[in-house]
C-alpha positions in Angstrom: 127.4 97.3 -180.8 125.9 94.2 -179.3 124.4 91.9 -181.9 121.2 90.1 -181.3 121.6 86.3 -180.8 119.9 83.8 -183.1 117.8 82.6 -180.1 116.6 86.1 -179.2 115.9 86.9 -182.9 113.8 83.7 -183.2 111.8 84.5 -180.1 111.1 88.0 -181.4 110.2 86.7 -184.8 107.7 84.2 -183.4 106.1 86.9 -181.2 105.8 89.2 -184.2 104.1 86.4 -186.2 101.7 85.6 -183.4 100.6 89.3 -182.9 100.5 89.8 -186.7 103.1 92.6 -186.8 104.8 90.4 -189.3 102.4 88.4 -191.4 103.4 85.1 -193.0 103.1 85.1 -196.8 99.7 84.1 -198.0 98.4 82.8 -201.3 95.8 84.9 -203.1 92.2 83.5 -203.1 92.3 82.5 -206.8 95.5 80.6 -206.2 93.9 78.7 -203.3 90.8 78.0 -205.4 92.8 76.7 -208.4 95.0 74.6 -206.2 92.0 73.0 -204.4 90.3 72.4 -207.7 93.4 70.6 -209.1 93.5 68.4 -206.0 89.9 67.3 -206.7 89.9 64.4 -209.1 86.5 65.4 -210.5 87.5 68.9 -211.5 87.6 69.4 -215.3 89.8 71.7 -217.4 86.7 73.9 -217.9 86.2 74.1 -214.1 89.7 75.2 -213.6 89.6 77.6 -216.6 86.5 79.3 -215.1 88.6 80.0 -211.9 91.7 81.1 -213.8 89.6 83.5 -216.0 88.9 85.6 -212.9 92.5 86.7 -212.8 93.8 88.6 -215.9 97.5 88.2 -215.0 97.2 84.5 -214.3 95.2 84.0 -217.6 97.8 85.8 -219.6 100.6 83.8 -218.0 99.0 80.4 -218.7 98.6 81.3 -222.3 102.2 82.5 -222.6 103.6 79.3 -221.0 101.3 77.0 -223.0 102.8 78.6 -226.2 106.4 78.6 -224.9 109.1 76.4 -226.5 108.9 74.0 -223.6 105.2 73.2 -224.0 104.2 74.8 -227.3 102.9 72.7 -230.2 102.4 73.4 -233.9 99.2 75.2 -233.2 99.1 78.4 -231.2 96.3 78.3 -228.6 94.3 81.2 -227.4 91.8 79.8 -224.9 92.5 79.1 -221.2 90.8 75.7 -221.3 93.1 74.6 -224.2 96.1 76.0 -222.3 95.1 73.9 -219.2 94.6 70.8 -221.4 98.0 71.3 -223.0 99.9 72.0 -219.7 98.1 69.6 -217.4 96.4 70.5 -214.2 99.5 69.9 -212.0 101.6 72.4 -214.1 98.7 74.9 -213.8 98.8 74.6 -210.1 102.6 75.1 -210.1 102.3 78.2 -212.3 99.6 79.7 -210.1 101.8 79.3 -207.0 104.8 80.6 -209.0 102.9 83.8 -210.0 101.8 84.3 -206.4 105.3 83.8 -205.0 106.8 86.2 -207.5 104.5 88.9 -206.1 105.4 87.9 -202.6 109.1 88.3 -203.3 108.7 91.9 -204.4 111.0 94.0 -202.1 109.4 96.7 -199.9 112.7 98.5 -199.2 116.0 99.1 -201.0 117.8 97.1 -198.3 115.7 94.0 -199.1 115.9 94.4 -202.8 119.3 92.6 -203.4 118.5 89.8 -200.9 115.1 89.1 -202.4 116.4 89.1 -206.0 119.1 86.7 -205.0 116.6 84.5 -203.1 114.2 84.4 -206.0 116.9 83.7 -208.6 118.3 80.8 -206.5 114.7 79.4 -206.0 114.2 79.4 -209.8 117.5 77.7 -210.4 116.7 75.0 -207.9 113.2 74.6 -209.2 114.4 74.2 -212.8 117.0 71.5 -211.9 114.6 69.7 -209.6 112.2 69.4 -212.5 114.9 68.1 -214.8 116.2 65.5 -212.2 112.6 64.3 -211.7 112.4 63.1 -215.3 114.6 60.2 -214.4 112.5 59.1 -211.4 109.2 57.6 -212.5 107.4 57.8 -209.1 108.0 61.6 -208.8 106.1 64.2 -210.8 108.2 66.8 -212.7 105.9 69.7 -212.0 105.6 68.8 -208.4 109.4 68.7 -208.2 109.6 72.1 -209.8 107.1 73.4 -207.2 109.2 71.8 -204.4 112.3 73.6 -205.6 110.4 76.9 -205.9 109.2 76.8 -202.2 112.3 75.3 -200.6 113.5 78.5 -199.1 110.2 80.3 -198.5 111.0 80.5 -194.8 113.6 83.1 -195.5 111.0 85.8 -196.3 109.7 86.7 -192.8 113.3 86.5 -191.5 114.5 89.1 -194.0 111.6 91.3 -193.3 112.2 91.1 -189.5 116.0 91.6 -190.0 115.3 95.2 -191.3 114.6 96.1 -187.7 118.2 95.3 -186.8 120.6 97.4 -189.0 123.6 95.4 -187.7 122.2 92.3 -189.3 121.8 94.0 -192.7 125.3 95.3 -192.4 126.9 92.0 -191.5 125.8 89.5 -194.1 127.5 86.6 -192.4 125.3 87.0 -189.3 122.2 87.2 -191.5 123.2 84.1 -193.4 123.6 82.3 -190.1 120.1 83.3 -189.0 118.6 82.2 -192.3 120.3 78.8 -192.1 119.1 78.3 -188.5 115.6 79.6 -188.7 114.3 79.3 -192.3 113.6 75.5 -192.3 111.2 75.8 -189.4 109.5 79.0 -190.7 109.2 77.4 -194.1 107.4 74.5 -192.6 105.1 76.8 -190.8 104.2 78.8 -193.9 103.5 75.7 -196.0 101.3 74.3 -193.2 99.2 77.5 -193.2 99.0 77.1 -197.0 97.7 73.5 -196.4 100.3 72.0 -198.7 100.8 68.2 -198.6 103.3 66.7 -196.3 105.5 65.7 -199.2 106.1 69.4 -199.9 106.0 70.7 -196.3 109.0 68.5 -195.6 111.1 70.2 -198.3 112.0 73.4 -196.5 112.2 71.6 -193.2 114.8 69.0 -194.3 116.4 70.0 -197.6 119.4 71.6 -195.9 120.0 68.5 -193.7 122.5 66.4 -195.7 122.0 63.4 -193.4 118.3 63.3 -194.3 117.1 59.9 -195.4 113.4 59.1 -195.7 113.9 55.6 -197.0 114.9 53.6 -200.0 113.1 55.7 -202.7 113.9 59.3 -203.5 111.4 61.9 -202.5 111.1 65.6 -203.2 113.4 66.5 -200.4 116.2 64.4 -202.0 115.6 66.1 -205.4 115.7 69.6 -203.9 118.7 68.8 -201.8 120.7 67.6 -204.8 119.6 70.6 -206.8 120.6 73.1 -204.1 124.0 71.5 -203.8 124.5 71.4 -207.6 123.3 75.0 -207.9 125.5 76.0 -204.9 122.7 77.9 -203.2 121.7 78.6 -199.7 123.2 76.3 -197.0 124.8 74.3 -199.7 127.4 76.9 -200.2 129.1 75.8 -197.0 128.9 72.1 -197.6 132.2 70.3 -198.2 132.9 67.6 -200.8 133.1 65.0 -198.1 129.6 66.0 -196.9 128.3 65.8 -200.5 129.6 62.2 -200.8 127.9 61.1 -197.6 124.5 62.6 -198.4 122.0 59.7 -199.1 120.1 61.9 -201.6 122.7 61.5 -204.4 122.5 57.7 -204.5 118.7 57.7 -204.3 118.5 60.2 -207.2 121.0 58.1 -209.1 123.8 60.6 -209.4 127.5 60.6 -208.6 128.3 63.6 -206.3 131.7 63.9 -208.0 130.2 64.5 -211.4 128.6 67.9 -211.8 125.0 67.5 -213.2 125.5 70.5 -215.4 128.2 68.6 -217.4 125.8 65.8 -218.4 124.8 66.1 -222.0 121.7 68.1 -222.6 121.1 69.0 -218.9 122.1 72.7 -219.2 119.8 73.2 -222.2 116.9 71.6 -220.3 117.5 73.8 -217.2 117.6 76.9 -219.4 114.2 76.0 -221.0 112.6 75.6 -217.6 114.1 78.8 -216.2 112.6 80.7 -219.1 109.2 79.8 -217.8 109.8 82.0 -214.8 110.9 84.9 -217.0 107.7 85.1 -219.0 
């Protein structure tokens, strides 16, 4: 059986996207409204609460997270406005996108089920570690870092959906992995551009697998996610050699030694576990 080439698959995928036979993932209207409101400096917690209240699932999730061990205080809160005040608007935006993405990652066939579960699990791991790493970098926001980790491999979704049309790809995991590595960065950029995400996040799926990436003297969200994917041994990072790790500018900018596993640093594993629990609520 002749297997489709990466180039031919890419051409067919783009054609399918253009004629809407494969639709790029979209954010629900309430997610877009909350995100846009958060980006407006004048939006109050009440303004955002009014938007959140239109979605029962989102309202319940915000209350659960606001009362979780990571954010919970001595007083249990039961109003959306108080939850937003406790969490902060940036975290609310991240949770809105998280809930929407969790719905997007639901498999439509048995063949996709295992792949999507793995993809979501890896995205959560990278998001959690990205947030923990950002705590040591004052100019980067923890919740923005978590969102960056969550969307770093969003480009894999349309590729996996398209791959169902080619049984030989599903049967040969190595070829599918090759396609994902080659095509997911550009598709991820395309998706985040349609979502009107800021350039600081659009660049994450586009560059986080490029170990030679270097945006300048200060760490950015690409650097954080790149280190997190390597440390979590996910995606393209699985094929990276120790020598490639050592040469990646991201480690120095994040302030880590590539030879010392982050997970072995005191307290890191516990912090990662706390953040991952947010995604299980």
